C-alpha positions in Angstrom: -25.0 -14.8 -17.0 -24.9 -11.9 -14.3 -23.8 -14.1 -11.4 -20.6 -14.8 -13.3 -20.1 -11.1 -14.2 -20.8 -10.0 -10.6 -18.1 -12.6 -9.5 -15.7 -11.0 -11.9 -16.4 -7.8 -10.7 -16.0 -8.7 -7.0 -12.5 -10.4 -7.9 -11.3 -7.2 -9.7 -12.6 -4.9 -6.8 -10.8 -7.1 -4.5 -7.8 -7.5 -6.5 -7.7 -3.3 -6.7 -8.3 -2.8 -3.1 -5.5 -5.3 -2.2 -3.2 -3.5 -4.3 -3.8 -0.4 -2.9 -3.6 -1.4 0.5 -0.1 -3.0 -0.5 0.9 0.4 -1.7 -0.4 2.4 1.0 1.8 0.1 3.3 4.8 0.5 1.2 4.6 4.3 1.3 4.1 4.3 4.9 7.2 2.2 5.3 9.4 4.5 3.1 8.5 7.5 4.8 8.7 6.4 8.3 12.5 5.0 7.4 13.0 8.3 5.6 12.1 9.9 9.2 14.2 7.7 10.9 17.0 8.1 8.4 16.8 11.7 8.9 16.9 11.7 12.6 20.1 9.5 12.4 21.7 12.0 10.4 20.7 15.0 12.6 21.9 13.2 15.5 25.6 12.5 14.3 26.5 16.3 14.8 
C-alpha cells in the first residue's frame, strides 16, 4: 500500500514541477517579447 501511495505522490510532484517549468518558460517568453516590442517602439522615432 505504501508503494502505491509513494508512486502517486511521485507522479503528482512530477506533474507540479513540469507545470511550474512550463509556466516559467511562458512568463520568460512573454517578458522577453515585451522587451523586444518596447525596443522596436522606441526605435521608430
